[in-house]
C-alpha positions, 0 to 999 in steps of 0.5 A: 455477474454479467448476463452475457457470460452466463448466457455464453456458459449456458449455451456451451453447456447445452452444446457439449451435453448434446455432443455427449448424447450423440457420442453415446449412440451406437453405430457412429462411423465418425466417433473419433471426429465427433469426440475430438469436436466435443473435446475441442469445445469442452476443454477450453470451456473448462479452462475458461471457467477456471481462469475467469468465472471461478475467481469471480465466484470466489470473490462472491464467497462461493469457495465451496462451490468453486472447490467442488467444480474444480474437482468435477473438472478433474474427474471429467478430464480423467474420463476424457483421458480414459476415453482417449485410450479406447479405440474408436472401433471398440463400440462396447468400450465407448458405450460403457464409458460414455454414460460416465462422462455424460453423467459427470458433465450433467451433474456438474452443469446442474450444480453450476447452473442452479447455484450461479445462474 
């Protein structure tokens, strides 16, 4: 697999994880804006993986990895939807939910990078 695409995916992983770390902090005045920025990075990233990257992995026989990654994407999207329903002013709700999204994303990135990169 081309090193350029792997480097791009790795950089995007680092960016999204950093944004999730920032969103987990208390007292963020522009939480909704930062959340939307993170979503605008993460959702196209996942769609690109599903459209381009995962089919290439399946061609290499990594069907189980791809199936697990797709399930993780579904879970991550569900967490994003749940966070979308929490008002930005509800800091307690955000603080409770953000670790779930952060952990789901961290686990996904770790599995993907260890298996493929």
